[in-house]
VMD Tcl script that draws the C-alpha trace (Angstrom):
set ca {
  {69.59 -5.14 -46.66}
  {67.12 -7.04 -48.84}
  {69.36 -10.11 -48.91}
  {69.06 -10.39 -45.12}
  {65.30 -9.92 -45.10}
  {64.87 -12.55 -47.80}
  {61.95 -13.04 -50.15}
  {58.33 -12.63 -49.06}
  {58.93 -10.49 -46.00}
  {56.35 -8.15 -44.46}
  {57.76 -5.35 -42.30}
  {55.58 -3.11 -40.13}
  {56.92 0.18 -38.73}
  {54.81 1.92 -36.11}
  {55.41 4.87 -33.83}
  {54.33 8.38 -32.93}
  {54.48 11.28 -35.37}
  {57.98 12.33 -36.41}
  {59.73 9.18 -35.22}
  {61.10 8.28 -38.65}
  {58.62 5.71 -39.97}
  {58.59 7.14 -43.50}
  {62.37 7.44 -43.73}
  {62.67 3.95 -42.31}
  {60.38 2.62 -45.04}
  {62.11 4.30 -47.97}
  {65.71 3.68 -46.85}
  {65.35 -0.11 -46.78}
  {67.19 -0.07 -50.12}
  {70.33 1.94 -51.00}
  {69.90 5.01 -53.27}
  {71.05 3.00 -56.28}
  {67.99 0.72 -55.92}
  {65.18 3.24 -55.38}
  {64.06 2.56 -58.95}
  {62.93 -0.86 -57.67}
  {60.52 0.68 -55.12}
  {56.74 0.96 -55.67}
  {55.13 3.36 -53.18}
  {51.62 4.37 -52.17}
  {51.75 7.50 -49.99}
  {48.47 7.89 -48.12}
  {49.35 11.06 -46.20}
  {51.73 13.05 -48.43}
  {54.46 12.13 -45.97}
  {57.22 11.26 -48.45}
  {57.61 14.75 -49.94}
  {61.05 15.20 -48.31}
  {62.14 11.80 -49.61}
  {61.05 12.69 -53.15}
  {62.76 16.10 -52.96}
  {66.06 14.71 -51.69}
  {66.11 11.99 -54.31}
  {65.50 14.60 -57.00}
  {68.54 16.60 -55.87}
  {70.62 13.56 -56.84}
  {68.64 13.00 -60.04}
  {67.07 9.87 -58.60}
  {63.43 8.84 -58.42}
  {61.34 6.01 -57.08}
  {60.33 3.35 -59.55}
  {56.67 4.21 -58.97}
  {55.14 6.74 -56.60}
  {51.53 7.75 -56.08}
  {50.37 10.35 -53.60}
  {46.98 8.89 -52.73}
  {45.96 12.13 -51.00}
  {46.15 13.90 -54.37}
  {44.95 11.04 -56.54}
  {41.91 10.27 -54.40}
  {39.54 13.20 -54.04}
  {36.36 11.63 -52.66}
  {35.41 12.36 -49.07}
  {36.68 9.91 -46.47}
  {36.54 10.09 -42.68}
  {39.52 11.93 -41.27}
  {42.13 9.71 -39.63}
  {41.19 10.73 -36.08}
  {37.52 9.89 -36.57}
  {38.24 6.71 -38.49}
  {40.70 5.32 -35.97}
  {38.51 6.33 -33.03}
  {35.81 4.06 -34.41}
  {38.14 1.19 -35.24}
  {39.81 1.09 -31.84}
  {36.41 0.63 -30.20}
  {35.74 -2.26 -32.59}
  {33.02 -0.30 -34.33}
  {32.82 -0.68 -38.09}
  {34.81 2.35 -39.26}
  {32.10 4.29 -41.08}
  {29.16 6.33 -39.91}
  {27.19 6.70 -43.14}
  {26.59 4.62 -46.24}
  {28.32 7.34 -48.28}
  {31.50 6.96 -46.20}
  {31.31 3.20 -46.52}
  {30.95 3.34 -50.30}
  {33.79 5.85 -50.56}
  {36.08 3.62 -48.49}
  {35.27 0.62 -50.67}
  {36.13 2.69 -53.73}
  {39.40 3.73 -52.08}
  {40.30 0.08 -51.50}
  {39.43 -0.79 -55.10}
  {41.37 2.21 -56.39}
  {44.56 0.94 -54.71}
  {44.04 -2.62 -55.96}
  {43.43 -1.47 -59.52}
  {46.45 0.79 -59.47}
  {48.63 -2.16 -58.46}
  {47.01 -4.37 -61.12}
  {47.67 -1.75 -63.80}
  {51.10 -0.40 -62.84}
  {52.99 -2.93 -60.71}
  {54.64 -4.84 -63.54}
  {55.85 -8.39 -63.09}
  {59.33 -8.62 -61.49}
  {60.00 -4.89 -61.92}
  {59.85 -3.93 -58.23}
  {61.54 -5.43 -55.17}
  {59.83 -3.31 -52.50}
  {56.22 -2.18 -52.00}
  {55.52 0.60 -49.47}
  {52.13 1.69 -48.12}
  {52.52 4.68 -45.80}
  {50.26 4.66 -43.78}
  {48.02 1.58 -43.92}
  {44.98 2.66 -41.82}
  {42.69 3.95 -44.56}
  {43.42 1.05 -46.87}
  {42.67 -1.37 -44.03}
  {39.39 0.41 -43.33}
  {38.49 0.28 -47.01}
  {39.21 -3.43 -46.99}
  {36.96 -3.83 -43.96}
  {34.15 -1.92 -45.68}
  {34.50 -4.19 -48.71}
  {34.27 -7.31 -46.53}
  {31.20 -5.97 -44.73}
  {29.49 -5.22 -48.05}
  {30.38 -8.59 -49.58}
  {29.91 -11.30 -46.92}
  {29.30 -14.09 -49.44}
  {32.31 -13.21 -51.60}
  {34.62 -12.91 -48.62}
  {33.26 -15.91 -46.72}
  {32.08 -14.56 -43.39}
  {28.74 -14.34 -41.62}
  {27.69 -12.01 -38.81}
  {27.60 -14.63 -36.08}
  {30.33 -13.95 -33.56}
  {32.17 -10.95 -32.14}
  {35.19 -10.08 -34.25}
  {34.34 -12.56 -37.01}
  {34.55 -9.86 -39.69}
  {38.27 -9.56 -38.85}
  {39.20 -13.23 -38.45}
  {37.11 -14.69 -41.29}
  {36.81 -11.71 -43.58}
  {39.62 -9.17 -43.35}
  {42.43 -11.55 -42.38}
  {42.12 -13.73 -45.53}
  {41.76 -10.59 -47.67}
  {44.93 -9.14 -46.13}
  {46.73 -12.40 -46.92}
  {45.43 -12.31 -50.48}
  {46.59 -8.71 -50.94}
  {50.06 -9.52 -49.63}
  {50.34 -12.66 -51.76}
  {49.24 -10.68 -54.81}
  {52.26 -8.42 -54.32}
  {54.58 -11.39 -53.87}
  {53.25 -12.99 -57.05}
  {54.18 -9.85 -58.96}
  {57.77 -10.31 -57.80}
  {57.83 -8.01 -54.75}
  {60.29 -9.32 -52.18}
  {59.69 -6.96 -49.24}
  {56.46 -5.21 -48.24}
  {56.57 -2.33 -45.77}
  {53.46 -0.97 -44.03}
  {53.61 1.95 -41.61}
  {51.05 2.91 -38.98}
  {50.60 5.60 -36.36}
  {49.73 5.14 -32.69}
  {46.39 5.41 -30.95}
  {44.94 5.34 -27.45}
  {43.61 1.89 -26.47}
  {40.10 1.54 -25.09}
  {38.92 -0.72 -22.26}
  {35.25 -1.00 -21.27}
  {34.36 1.70 -23.83}
  {36.74 4.20 -22.22}
  {40.17 5.44 -23.34}
  {43.10 4.35 -21.17}
  {44.79 7.57 -20.13}
  {48.53 7.62 -20.81}
  {48.59 4.41 -22.86}
  {49.19 3.94 -26.58}
  {49.19 1.09 -29.06}
  {49.75 0.72 -32.83}
  {46.91 1.67 -35.15}
  {45.65 -1.00 -37.50}
  {44.39 -4.37 -36.40}
  {46.63 -6.98 -34.77}
  {46.27 -8.97 -37.99}
  {49.38 -7.20 -39.25}
  {51.39 -8.48 -36.33}
  {50.42 -12.05 -37.13}
  {51.30 -11.69 -40.79}
  {54.58 -9.78 -40.39}
  {58.12 -11.12 -40.25}
  {59.43 -7.95 -38.56}
  {57.43 -5.48 -36.47}
  {59.25 -2.44 -35.08}
  {57.97 0.34 -32.80}
  {60.11 3.42 -33.42}
  {60.80 5.81 -30.53}
  {62.79 9.04 -30.33}
  {66.12 8.66 -28.51}
  {68.06 11.81 -27.52}
  {71.30 9.80 -27.37}
  {71.23 9.49 -31.17}
  {72.91 12.75 -32.14}
  {71.89 12.52 -35.81}
  {68.22 12.16 -34.93}
  {67.84 8.45 -35.69}
  {65.12 6.70 -33.72}
  {65.56 3.65 -31.55}
  {63.39 0.63 -32.37}
  {61.54 -1.65 -29.96}
  {61.38 -5.09 -31.58}
  {57.77 -6.19 -31.20}
  {58.18 -9.25 -33.41}
  {61.10 -10.84 -35.21}
  {60.75 -13.85 -37.45}
  {64.27 -13.57 -38.81}
  {65.94 -15.91 -36.37}
  {69.08 -17.72 -37.40}
  {69.37 -21.48 -37.67}
  {72.81 -23.01 -38.08}
  {74.03 -26.56 -38.45}
  {76.74 -27.67 -36.03}
  {78.38 -30.61 -37.76}
  {80.64 -31.39 -34.80}
  {77.71 -32.04 -32.48}
  {75.24 -32.96 -35.24}
  {72.77 -30.42 -33.88}
  {70.85 -27.27 -34.70}
  {71.84 -23.91 -33.22}
  {68.85 -21.60 -33.13}
  {68.79 -18.00 -31.95}
  {67.30 -14.60 -32.63}
  {69.06 -11.93 -34.67}
  {67.84 -8.73 -33.04}
  {67.90 -7.56 -29.42}
  {64.69 -6.41 -27.72}
  {65.72 -2.83 -28.55}
  {67.81 -1.51 -31.46}
  {69.53 1.59 -29.97}
  {70.07 3.37 -33.29}
  {67.65 2.22 -35.93}
  {69.08 2.23 -39.43}
  {68.92 -0.65 -41.87}
  {72.73 -0.72 -41.87}
  {72.65 -1.43 -38.13}
  {69.96 -4.07 -38.60}
  {72.20 -5.73 -41.20}
  {75.12 -5.73 -38.72}
  {72.98 -7.56 -36.18}
  {71.96 -10.12 -38.76}
  {75.56 -10.78 -39.73}
  {76.68 -11.28 -36.13}
  {75.94 -13.70 -33.32}
  {73.67 -12.07 -30.78}
  {74.29 -13.05 -27.16}
  {71.07 -12.38 -25.26}
  {72.93 -12.63 -21.93}
  {75.43 -9.89 -22.82}
  {73.31 -7.03 -24.11}
  {74.22 -3.40 -23.60}
  {71.96 -1.20 -21.49}
  {70.62 0.50 -24.63}
  {69.62 -2.87 -26.12}
  {67.35 -3.55 -23.15}
  {63.86 -2.10 -22.89}
  {63.53 0.65 -20.31}
  {60.71 0.38 -17.73}
  {58.86 3.12 -19.63}
  {59.16 1.18 -22.90}
  {58.00 -2.04 -21.27}
  {54.96 -0.22 -19.94}
  {54.45 1.49 -23.31}
  {54.08 -1.81 -25.17}
  {52.24 -3.64 -22.38}
  {48.87 -2.91 -24.00}
  {50.07 -4.84 -27.05}
  {51.75 -7.80 -25.36}
  {49.98 -10.00 -22.87}
  {51.39 -10.49 -19.37}
  {53.09 -13.79 -20.16}
  {54.79 -12.37 -23.24}
  {55.96 -9.37 -21.24}
  {57.35 -11.62 -18.51}
  {59.26 -13.73 -21.04}
  {60.59 -10.65 -22.81}
  {61.95 -9.29 -19.54}
  {63.43 -12.58 -18.38}
  {65.26 -13.33 -21.62}
  {66.98 -9.97 -21.88}
  {69.64 -10.40 -19.25}
  {70.30 -12.90 -16.50}
  {70.39 -10.28 -13.79}
  {66.81 -9.27 -14.58}
  {65.74 -12.58 -13.09}
  {67.19 -11.46 -9.77}
  {65.55 -8.06 -10.03}
  {62.16 -9.61 -10.61}
  {62.57 -12.16 -7.84}
  {62.94 -9.28 -5.37}
  {59.38 -8.16 -6.07}
  {57.52 -11.35 -6.92}
  {57.08 -12.55 -3.29}
  {55.16 -9.39 -2.32}
  {51.82 -11.12 -2.62}
  {52.82 -13.63 0.03}
  {54.71 -11.29 2.36}
  {53.55 -11.14 5.95}
  {51.10 -8.31 6.38}
  {49.76 -8.41 2.83}
  {46.09 -9.41 2.92}
  {45.56 -11.68 -0.07}
  {41.82 -11.78 0.67}
  {41.48 -8.27 -0.70}
  {39.76 -7.74 -4.01}
  {42.13 -7.45 -7.01}
  {41.40 -3.70 -7.21}
  {42.21 -3.17 -3.51}
  {45.27 -5.40 -3.70}
  {46.56 -3.48 -6.71}
  {46.27 -0.23 -4.77}
  {47.96 -1.81 -1.73}
  {50.92 -3.01 -3.81}
  {51.22 0.36 -5.51}
  {50.93 2.52 -2.36}
  {52.65 0.47 0.33}
  {56.06 2.00 -0.26}
  {57.43 -0.88 -2.30}
  {57.42 1.25 -5.44}
  {55.91 -1.55 -7.53}
  {55.13 -0.26 -11.07}
  {51.70 -0.90 -12.62}
  {53.12 -3.30 -15.19}
  {54.53 -5.53 -12.45}
  {51.27 -5.37 -10.50}
  {49.43 -6.46 -13.62}
  {51.92 -9.31 -14.03}
  {51.47 -10.52 -10.44}
  {47.69 -10.24 -10.44}
  {47.41 -11.72 -13.96}
  {45.26 -8.78 -15.03}
  {45.47 -6.58 -18.16}
  {47.63 -3.51 -17.64}
  {44.92 -1.08 -18.88}
  {42.56 -2.42 -16.21}
  {45.21 -2.05 -13.48}
  {45.92 1.52 -14.64}
  {42.23 2.32 -14.30}
  {42.16 0.86 -10.80}
  {45.13 2.94 -9.71}
  {43.71 6.17 -11.13}
  {40.18 5.72 -9.74}
}
mol new
graphics top color blue
foreach p $ca { graphics top sphere $p radius 0.5 }
foreach p [lrange $ca 0 end-1] q [lrange $ca 1 end] { graphics top cylinder $p $q radius 0.2 }
display resetview
């Protein structure tokens, strides 16, 4: 699989608990190559992987259970993420902040000491939230070193954490790592200082999405009899580019469908070897309405519209049946957006919240609040 991902690839796997993120991370290489994997386990989640490898007398090249190795007090994940999602700095006391900085430094020093040059092909950090928070605490404590000043909203992320994330990733590449895999859990998004009921989004800042080459949201799928998850493709920067000598032109296309029905790296490799026809996808390769709504807090309305339109030609027709609702006779377009959203939802047309948000050009979390209030 590594030959298809290429050098210097960052993969992010997100999803709810027990959707296969850890197994997805560790199975990116075949069993014969696990000695080329360097892993930081932040939640003692790879114990089954370690046990199963041991039964075959195999072991990872390097493995550290950070939960055991790091004994200082840190905020629990629920408290830490609750603060981060509301864009609060993720510590409540100076002791927590100092401990998180030490955690970040502990990971960096372990890599400096033990990740030998060109010895490892894959680096895994499962999960990334605490390391990211430690990085944030370091940036906040060292504004001059990290090059940011407290002037604008969110500047600590864009001018402080983002460059540090890039530096961390490039440090791994310089040591010879070809593929980096981060995993993250899900959280409830917040709008206007309130949680959006029934909505979820990946933990960790959106920085990871910008930096990644492949970003997958794993979901349980009962049609997979062996328990494999399906994968919603949030971002793919693996597109193919071919030269057509007959026409002297470039042929550019994407490798993966919007949804991988049975997520294994073997299936991902099959997609990357083939020629994906976006107009001839199977039903299981298309996002369900529930999955489109699930990821709508992460994608903006325009991205969602493009994702739907590109999946299959007949979706264009399906959408055109609902788009004229705002101009239909009897629909009062002088209503406030809140009232109009309720009218479109309750007038018997069966218009889902995601489509209402698309038509009104409003964020889905806001529309959901309108419909519930």
